[in-house]
C-alpha positions in Angstrom: 62.9 77.8 -25.3 61.1 80.1 -22.9 60.9 77.3 -20.3 64.6 76.6 -20.6 65.5 80.3 -20.3 63.3 80.6 -17.1 65.0 77.5 -15.6 68.4 79.2 -16.2 67.2 82.4 -14.5 65.8 80.4 -11.6 69.2 78.5 -11.3 71.1 81.8 -11.2 68.8 83.2 -8.5 69.1 80.0 -6.4 72.9 80.1 -6.6 72.8 83.8 -5.5 70.7 82.9 -2.5 72.9 80.0 -1.5 76.0 82.3 -1.8 74.3 85.0 0.3 73.6 82.5 3.1 76.9 80.6 3.1 79.1 83.4 1.9 80.6 82.2 -1.4 83.2 85.0 -1.3 84.3 83.9 2.2 82.2 82.0 4.7 81.5 83.2 8.2 82.7 81.2 11.2 81.1 81.2 14.7 83.1 82.1 17.8 81.1 81.7 21.0 81.6 81.2 24.7 80.6 82.1 28.3 82.0 84.9 30.4 82.2 84.0 34.1 83.4 85.6 37.2 86.3 84.4 39.4 83.9 82.8 41.9 82.5 79.5 40.9 78.9 79.5 39.6 78.8 83.2 38.6 78.3 84.5 35.1 78.6 88.0 33.7 75.6 89.3 31.8 76.1 92.4 29.7 79.9 92.0 29.3 81.2 93.7 26.2 82.8 91.3 23.7 85.1 92.9 21.1 86.7 91.0 18.2 89.5 92.9 16.4 91.0 91.7 13.1 90.6 93.1 9.6 87.4 94.7 11.1 86.2 95.2 14.6 82.9 93.7 15.7 81.2 93.8 19.1 78.4 92.1 21.0 77.4 91.7 24.6 76.7 88.6 26.7 73.1 87.6 27.3 71.4 86.8 30.5 73.2 83.5 30.8 76.6 85.1 30.2 77.0 83.6 26.7 77.9 85.3 23.5 78.3 84.5 19.8 79.9 86.4 16.9 79.9 85.4 13.2 83.2 86.4 11.7 85.1 86.0 8.4 87.9 83.5 8.7 91.2 85.0 9.9 93.1 85.9 13.1 91.3 87.9 15.8 92.1 89.4 19.2 88.9 88.8 21.3 88.3 90.6 24.6 85.7 90.5 27.3 85.1 93.6 29.5 82.8 94.7 32.3 83.1 97.6 34.8 85.0 96.8 38.0 86.7 93.7 36.4 90.0 93.3 34.6 89.5 93.0 30.9 90.4 89.5 29.6 91.6 88.8 26.0 92.8 86.0 23.8 93.9 85.4 20.2 91.9 83.0 18.1 92.4 81.9 14.5 89.1 81.1 12.6 89.2 78.8 9.7 86.2 76.6 8.9 85.0 75.0 12.2 83.3 77.0 15.0 85.5 78.0 17.9 84.6 78.2 21.6 86.4 80.8 23.7 85.4 81.2 27.3 86.5 84.0 29.5 86.9 84.4 33.3 87.0 88.0 34.6 89.0 88.7 37.7 89.2 91.6 40.1 92.7 93.2 40.5 95.2 90.5 41.3 92.5 88.0 42.1 92.8 88.1 45.9 90.0 86.8 48.1 89.1 89.7 50.4 87.5 89.2 53.8 84.2 90.7 54.7 84.7 94.1 56.4 83.7 94.8 60.0 80.1 95.7 60.6 78.8 94.6 57.2 75.0 94.5 57.2 72.5 94.8 54.4 68.9 94.3 53.5 66.7 94.0 50.4 63.3 95.5 49.8 61.3 93.9 46.9 58.4 96.1 45.6 55.5 95.3 43.4 54.1 98.4 41.7 52.2 99.6 38.6 54.3 99.6 35.5 55.8 103.0 34.6 55.8 104.3 38.2 58.9 105.0 40.2 58.3 104.1 43.8 60.7 106.8 45.0 59.0 109.5 43.1 55.4 108.8 44.1 55.7 111.3 47.0 58.3 114.0 47.3 60.3 114.5 50.5 58.0 117.4 51.6 55.0 115.0 51.5 53.6 116.5 48.3 52.7 114.1 45.5 54.1 115.0 42.1 51.8 117.1 39.9 52.5 114.7 37.0 51.3 111.7 39.0 48.1 113.5 40.0 47.4 114.7 36.4 47.8 111.2 35.1 45.2 109.9 37.5 42.6 112.5 36.7 43.2 112.2 33.0 42.3 108.5 32.9 39.3 106.5 33.8 41.3 103.4 34.8 40.8 101.9 38.2 44.0 99.9 38.8 47.0 99.6 36.5 46.1 99.0 32.8 49.7 98.8 31.8 50.3 95.9 34.3 52.7 95.6 37.2 56.4 95.3 37.6 59.0 94.8 40.3 61.7 96.9 41.8 64.5 95.8 44.1 66.1 98.2 46.6 69.4 97.3 48.3 71.0 99.1 51.2 73.9 98.2 53.4 76.8 99.5 55.4 80.2 98.5 56.7 83.1 100.1 58.7 85.5 102.1 56.5 88.9 102.0 58.1 91.2 101.7 55.0 91.1 104.2 52.1 92.4 101.4 49.8 89.8 98.9 51.0 86.3 98.2 49.7 85.4 100.3 46.7 82.0 99.1 45.8 79.5 96.2 45.4 78.1 93.8 42.8 74.6 92.4 42.9 74.0 88.8 41.6 70.7 87.1 41.0 69.6 83.5 40.3 66.3 81.7 39.8 67.6 78.7 41.7 69.5 78.3 44.9 72.0 76.2 42.8 72.6 79.1 40.4 74.1 80.1 38.2 74.3 83.5 39.8 74.1 86.2 37.2 75.8 89.6 37.7 73.1 92.2 37.5 75.1 95.4 38.2 78.1 96.9 40.0 78.3 100.3 41.7 80.7 102.2 44.0 80.2 102.5 47.7 79.4 105.9 49.3 81.8 107.0 52.0 80.9 109.1 55.1 83.4 109.3 57.9 84.3 105.9 59.4 81.5 104.2 57.6 80.5 103.4 54.0 77.2 102.4 52.6 75.9 100.7 49.4 72.6 101.7 47.8 71.0 100.4 44.7 67.6 100.4 42.9 67.1 97.9 40.2 64.5 97.1 37.6 65.8 94.3 35.4 64.3 91.3 33.8 67.2 89.2 35.1 66.0 89.9 38.6 62.4 89.0 38.7 59.6 86.7 38.0 56.4 85.9 39.9 58.3 83.0 41.4 61.2 82.8 43.8 64.5 84.5 43.0 67.8 84.5 45.0 70.0 87.6 45.6 73.6 87.8 46.7 76.1 90.6 47.2 79.9 90.7 46.5 82.2 93.6 47.6 85.3 94.4 45.6 88.6 96.3 46.1 91.3 97.2 43.7 93.0 93.9 44.5 90.2 91.4 44.7 86.7 90.5 45.9 84.8 89.0 48.7 82.9 85.7 48.4 79.2 86.1 47.6 77.0 86.6 50.6 74.5 83.8 51.6 71.7 84.1 49.0 68.5 85.6 50.1 65.3 84.0 48.6 62.4 86.4 47.8 59.0 86.0 46.2 57.3 89.3 45.3 54.0 90.2 46.8 51.0 90.0 44.5 49.7 93.2 43.0 47.5 95.3 45.3 44.3 96.3 43.6 41.7 98.8 44.8 37.9 98.0 45.1 36.1 101.2 45.9 35.4 103.9 45.2 35.8 103.9 41.5 38.4 106.3 40.0 37.2 109.9 39.5 34.0 109.5 41.4 32.1 112.6 42.7 30.8 112.1 46.3 28.1 114.3 47.6 28.6 113.4 51.3 31.5 114.4 53.6 32.4 110.8 54.3 33.7 108.0 52.0 34.9 104.4 52.5 38.1 103.3 50.9 38.3 99.6 50.1 41.0 97.3 48.6 41.6 93.7 47.9 43.7 91.7 50.4 47.3 90.8 49.7 48.4 87.3 50.9 50.9 87.3 53.7 50.6 91.1 54.3 51.6 92.3 57.8 49.6 95.6 57.5 48.5 98.2 55.0 49.7 101.8 54.7 47.0 104.3 53.6 47.9 107.6 52.1 45.4 110.3 51.0 46.4 113.6 49.4 44.3 116.8 48.9 44.6 119.4 46.2 45.5 122.8 47.6 44.5 126.2 46.3 47.9 126.6 44.5 47.2 123.3 42.7 49.8 121.4 44.8 48.9 118.1 46.5 49.7 117.6 50.2 49.1 114.8 52.7 45.6 114.8 54.1 45.7 111.4 55.9 48.4 108.9 56.7 47.3 105.8 58.4 48.0 102.1 58.8 45.6 99.2 59.2 45.4 95.4 59.2 41.9 95.7 57.7 41.1 96.1 54.0 39.0 99.3 54.3 39.2 102.7 55.9 36.4 105.2 56.6 37.1 108.8 56.0 34.7 111.3 57.6 34.3 115.1 57.8 36.0 115.7 54.5 35.9 119.2 53.2 35.0 119.9 49.5 37.8 119.4 47.1 39.8 116.8 45.1 41.6 113.9 46.7 44.0 111.2 45.7 44.6 107.9 47.5 46.7 104.8 47.3 47.4 101.8 49.5 50.7 99.9 50.2 50.8 96.4 51.5 53.9 95.7 53.7 55.5 92.6 55.0 58.7 92.5 57.0 61.1 89.6 57.6 60.4 87.6 60.8 64.0 88.2 61.9 64.0 91.3 64.1 67.4 92.3 62.6 65.7 92.4 59.2 67.3 91.0 56.0 64.4 91.8 53.7 61.0 93.4 53.4 58.4 93.5 50.7 55.9 96.1 49.6 53.0 96.1 47.0 51.9 99.5 45.9 48.5 100.1 44.4 47.7 102.5 41.5 46.4 105.9 42.6 42.7 106.7 42.4 41.0 110.1 42.7 37.7 111.3 44.1 36.0 114.6 44.6 33.9 115.8 47.5 31.1 118.1 46.3 28.6 119.2 48.9 26.8 121.8 46.9 25.2 119.8 44.0 
């Protein structure tokens, strides 16, 4: 009897599990699809998908522009939205079978807009220690931030224990002759020249007199890998968009690591040799050394460039110093479509001539 009772209990539990998975009180039906741009071979990552019926559910498209929602059967209004595009929507009825609903997002009335006069742009791809903002390493008055200096002295690391990441800077300009013309730009990225090109972000243009510029700084897993990636720009207006620019292929520089001296070393001579490992393809290296001032601020002590992988500093006065190296390579085209940098971690050393 006991065995029979246990079998019944097990059967009830099993039925409960099956009902939970399949939804005995009303099964869930999958609706999925891809959100694309107007231009062929573009997909929209991060588009907001909203399904409105008895309830409202939302999701966002993934890095390939696809989405999926599991919904109770019924009638739904499904929309796809992303900034700078018109929202697209459709009505679907879900019964038992999965439903595919793709969306194409257009700009304004869908016009193809010509490229404005004087349009030029360039990319800068930066390799740098994880958690460091390349623009905040040094302030505009040539003083390194106190937080950056404190972090170096507080640790015994020699390079970048958290690893390295990539940052893409975009800048461009064009003639601004019509107040109703170009409003902003979109950045697309692909890991193949054949695409698909994934929308990374969109932002407005900055206007100044008869010219406008576009500026962007991006850190996004869609953009980067240690291999080759392709980048293209699209400009948009209230009525339409330009075709994508010719893709620019970029491979990031390898991380720049420092050799000597070790971090936080105390040197009892007035001279010291800075050494670092070479970066393949580098055109030259930028060397920056800061010294701690009496008010505890840090200012530039030495700014130099070299094609070598070492620099001798002599005649140093006692005190605390920070240093870092930047590897730089510019495009062979004198006009310049791209450049690359690889920024090292900071290291610190102290000159003490009394001990």
